[in-house]
LUMLO-434450 format. One line per field, with one value per residue (C-alpha): residue in one letter; x, y, z negated; residue number from 1. Coordinates in Angstrom, 2 decimals. Layout:
<sites>
r = [A	...]
X = [X	...]
Y = [Y	...]
Z = [Z	...]
k = [NUM	...]
</sites>
This chain:
<sites>
r = [M	I	P	P	E	A	L	E	L	A	E	N	A	N	T	Y	T	P	L	G	V	A	D	E	R	V	V	T	D	R	Y	V	L	W	M	G	R	G	D	Q	P	G	W	N	V	A	Q	R	F	R	F	R	A	D	E	L	D	E	V	R	A	E	I	H	R	I	L	R	E	R	G	R	T	G	C	S	W	E	V	G	S	S	A	T	P	G	D	L	V	E	R	L	H	A	L	G	L	V	D	D	A	P	D	P	L	A	I	G	M	V	L	T	E	P	P	T	G	A	S	P	E	R	V	E	V	R	R	A	R	T	P	E	E	R	F	E	A	E	R	I	A	A	I	G	F	G	Q	P	A	P	T	T	P	A	T	A	P	P	L	D	P	E	D	R	S	V	V	Y	L	A	Y	V	D	G	V	P	V	A	R	A	S	A	S	F	S	E	Y	G	V	T	L	F	G	G	A	T	L	P	E	A	R	G	R	G	A	Y	R	A	L	V	A	A	R	W	E	D	A	V	A	R	G	T	P	V	V	V	T	Q	A	G	A	M	S	R	S	I	L	A	G	L	G	F	R	E	V	C	T	I	R	I	L	V	D	L	F	D	R]
X = [-22.99	-19.43	-19.43	-17.78	-15.74	-14.41	-13.46	-11.59	-9.82	-8.71	-7.36	-5.52	-4.96	-2.15	-4.59	-7.10	-5.27	-4.19	-0.78	1.60	3.89	6.60	4.50	3.22	0.62	0.15	-3.52	-4.12	-6.89	-4.40	-2.60	-2.06	1.68	2.45	5.73	6.51	9.68	12.45	13.92	13.08	10.35	7.78	8.05	7.06	3.86	2.21	-1.31	-5.01	-4.10	-6.76	-5.17	-5.08	-2.38	-0.82	-0.24	2.13	5.25	4.29	2.66	5.71	7.92	5.74	5.98	9.84	10.17	8.17	10.19	13.52	12.63	12.51	15.89	14.12	15.51	12.96	9.25	6.74	3.61	0.62	-1.56	-5.09	-7.95	-9.60	-6.67	-6.38	-4.92	-6.00	-2.54	-0.91	1.36	2.65	3.31	5.29	7.55	8.20	9.58	12.02	10.23	10.57	8.10	8.38	10.27	9.39	5.71	4.76	0.70	-1.31	-4.96	-7.47	-9.59	-12.23	-13.90	-17.35	-18.33	-16.55	-13.92	-14.43	-13.40	-12.50	-9.03	-6.78	-7.25	-3.44	-2.65	-3.02	-2.85	-2.04	-1.11	2.43	2.76	6.30	9.51	10.61	7.32	7.48	10.89	9.71	7.49	10.10	12.54	9.60	8.67	12.22	12.67	9.32	9.91	13.78	15.28	18.24	16.92	17.26	19.60	18.64	15.45	15.99	14.93	11.16	8.85	7.06	3.46	0.57	-0.50	-4.08	-4.08	-4.98	-2.01	-1.79	1.04	-0.18	1.76	0.66	1.95	1.98	2.48	3.71	6.23	5.84	5.86	3.72	3.23	0.96	-0.40	-3.73	-4.41	-8.27	-10.01	-13.62	-13.90	-12.77	-9.24	-6.52	-4.47	-0.56	2.44	1.56	4.44	5.17	8.35	9.19	9.06	5.59	4.02	0.58	-0.19	-2.81	-1.11	-1.64	-5.59	-5.79	-4.23	-6.71	-9.76	-7.99	-8.04	-11.79	-13.12	-11.46	-12.68	-16.21	-15.56	-14.92	-17.99	-16.65	-16.81	-14.92	-11.28	-9.59	-6.02	-3.68	-2.74	0.55	0.69	1.65	-1.68	-4.13	-5.38	-5.38	-7.51	-9.78	-10.36	-11.10	-14.03	-12.12	-13.16	-11.07	-12.24	-9.32	-5.79	-2.90	0.26	3.30	6.56	9.68	10.80	14.58	14.87	17.90	20.13]
Y = [-0.34	0.54	3.30	6.59	6.17	2.74	4.55	7.32	4.90	2.94	5.89	7.65	4.95	6.92	9.68	7.69	4.56	5.08	6.06	4.10	4.77	6.53	8.02	11.49	12.96	16.57	17.10	20.32	21.62	21.06	17.76	14.97	14.26	11.11	10.46	6.66	5.57	5.91	8.56	6.05	7.64	4.95	6.04	9.74	9.76	13.18	12.24	13.46	16.25	19.06	22.57	24.66	24.26	27.40	26.29	23.36	25.06	26.23	23.06	21.06	23.90	23.48	19.72	19.83	22.19	20.18	16.78	18.90	19.91	16.09	15.36	13.78	13.73	12.46	11.47	9.94	11.44	9.31	10.74	9.39	9.31	12.24	14.45	18.12	19.40	16.77	16.76	16.56	13.63	15.38	18.55	16.36	14.85	18.17	19.04	16.12	13.71	10.06	7.08	4.59	1.31	-1.42	-0.57	3.15	2.13	0.78	0.10	0.77	-2.26	-2.85	-6.33	-5.82	-9.30	-12.43	-13.28	-16.12	-19.43	-21.58	-20.97	-23.68	-26.43	-26.58	-22.98	-21.44	-18.00	-16.07	-12.62	-12.12	-10.85	-12.12	-10.54	-13.83	-13.81	-10.38	-10.59	-13.73	-11.39	-8.85	-11.33	-12.84	-9.52	-8.86	-12.21	-11.77	-8.21	-8.92	-7.24	-8.20	-10.24	-8.41	-10.28	-9.35	-8.99	-5.49	-4.44	-5.85	-2.84	-2.63	-3.80	-1.07	-0.73	-0.05	-3.03	-0.84	-2.15	-5.87	-8.28	-11.71	-14.89	-17.76	-21.00	-24.21	-27.62	-25.47	-23.49	-19.61	-18.94	-15.63	-12.60	-9.65	-6.54	-4.66	-1.42	-0.99	2.57	3.60	2.90	-0.61	-2.16	-1.54	-4.25	-3.93	-5.94	-9.46	-11.57	-15.12	-17.06	-18.25	-21.84	-21.54	-19.75	-21.27	-23.18	-20.62	-18.67	-15.47	-16.22	-17.29	-14.13	-12.23	-14.09	-13.61	-10.02	-10.03	-11.90	-9.30	-6.45	-7.95	-8.75	-4.84	-4.25	-2.64	-5.11	-3.68	-4.17	-2.10	-2.48	-0.75	-3.44	-3.77	-5.88	-8.96	-9.06	-7.66	-10.87	-12.85	-10.22	-10.06	-14.04	-13.13	-10.73	-7.64	-4.78	-2.07	1.59	3.81	4.27	5.46	7.02	6.78	9.26	9.64	13.21	13.04	16.78	16.64	13.54]
Z = [5.58	4.43	1.45	2.15	-0.45	0.80	4.15	2.50	0.48	3.27	5.10	2.01	-0.51	-2.43	-3.20	-5.08	-6.54	-10.32	-11.19	-12.50	-15.37	-13.27	-10.63	-9.88	-7.61	-6.35	-4.96	-3.09	-0.47	2.17	1.33	-1.30	-2.19	-3.82	-5.62	-6.98	-8.62	-5.71	-3.42	-0.36	2.17	1.15	-2.39	-1.65	0.56	2.09	3.34	3.57	5.66	5.93	7.47	10.49	13.08	12.17	8.57	8.95	8.56	5.37	4.03	5.05	3.42	0.17	0.13	0.75	-2.28	-4.38	-3.50	-3.95	-7.37	-8.31	-6.63	-3.59	0.11	2.46	2.64	4.84	6.35	6.56	9.37	9.19	11.52	9.79	9.58	10.79	13.12	15.43	17.12	13.86	15.11	18.18	16.18	13.75	16.33	17.77	14.56	14.56	12.59	13.72	13.63	10.76	11.46	12.19	12.19	12.76	12.67	10.14	10.65	7.30	6.85	4.63	3.08	1.47	1.35	-0.17	2.18	4.67	3.88	0.65	-0.97	-0.54	-3.57	-3.58	-4.14	-7.68	-8.19	-11.41	-12.59	-13.10	-16.71	-18.23	-17.02	-15.36	-13.30	-12.13	-11.12	-9.05	-7.56	-6.91	-5.16	-3.17	-1.96	-0.71	0.88	2.53	3.90	5.10	2.39	0.00	-2.69	-6.26	-8.79	-12.09	-14.01	-14.85	-11.36	-11.99	-12.66	-15.96	-16.54	-16.33	-19.99	-18.53	-16.36	-13.27	-11.04	-11.02	-9.50	-8.42	-7.68	-5.42	-6.65	-4.32	-6.27	-9.09	-7.07	-6.64	-3.02	-2.66	-4.19	-3.82	-5.74	-6.26	-7.53	-9.23	-8.83	-9.56	-5.66	-5.25	-5.16	-3.11	-1.80	-1.57	-1.06	0.33	1.10	1.32	1.45	5.23	4.42	2.72	5.31	6.74	3.69	2.34	-0.04	1.55	1.95	-1.91	-3.03	-1.15	-2.68	-6.10	-5.67	-4.33	-7.57	-9.94	-7.99	-8.24	-11.84	-12.60	-10.87	-7.55	-4.65	-2.01	-0.94	1.25	2.84	5.43	7.49	9.64	12.88	11.07	8.79	10.94	12.63	9.35	7.60	10.31	10.15	6.40	7.04	6.99	9.37	10.90	9.98	10.54	11.84	10.00	11.87	9.61	10.47	8.41	7.19	6.18	4.99	3.09	4.33]
k = [1	2	3	4	5	6	7	8	9	10	11	12	13	14	15	16	17	18	19	20	21	22	23	24	25	26	27	28	29	30	31	32	33	34	35	36	37	38	39	40	41	42	43	44	45	46	47	48	49	50	51	52	53	54	55	56	57	58	59	60	61	62	63	64	65	66	67	68	69	70	71	72	73	74	75	76	77	78	79	80	81	82	83	84	85	86	87	88	89	90	91	92	93	94	95	96	97	98	99	100	101	102	103	104	105	106	107	108	109	110	111	112	113	114	115	116	117	118	119	120	121	122	123	124	125	126	127	128	129	130	131	132	133	134	135	136	137	138	139	140	141	142	143	144	145	146	147	148	149	150	151	152	153	154	155	156	157	158	159	160	161	162	163	164	165	166	167	168	169	170	171	172	173	174	175	176	177	178	179	180	181	182	183	184	185	186	187	188	189	190	191	192	193	194	195	196	197	198	199	200	201	202	203	204	205	206	207	208	209	210	211	212	213	214	215	216	217	218	219	220	221	222	223	224	225	226	227	228	229	230	231	232	233	234	235	236	237	238	239	240	241	242	243	244	245	246	247	248	249	250	251	252	253	254	255	256	257]
</sites>
């Protein structure tokens, strides 16, 4: 039995995960708007929609106003299985929003038992605490997701002073080859940002990172792990014991560009 809080967390992660030092969240009865540290749509996410079809224009205008006040020019709309109106994706397409690229569909997945299979012995997972380690995590993420790698440690985000958002590094033979992050809340842990260097894939680093975050969730007394999986990670997560519980359609709204 999957707890209802875990289902809600899997569908609307940004609504419940702890805020970082540069984050902000606006919670209303009709939507939740999470704003991070950048202007990119992925750093400005509207979700958990609960309104009537005839309120869409008003809701969208309100979201735009809040973002403009903070100098933002675009956002993502994450439309989960429980969103209302039920045809919200089609209505947003009619207003000019486009599917996120390259993967506009995420699957909410939940793990409530220890992940299947043992972690590879040659893989060691440690928290990234020093500026050098966090910079390495940012570099791996950029390469893993096909983006330009950062060139200066100044791009690494600051540590969460309350240890609610944690970055992990996986090492093979003492060399960092993969990274992932986790956000801890009262409902469980949400997984984000798993990435492995191309030359190190298939060696168990991803599996080891999942296991490390599960162990930390258990240690905190919240043995629930959720994530929103893209096409590349779904089969891996299913093999580790994750169950699919919802869908999330991701659309991009570039309203001031």
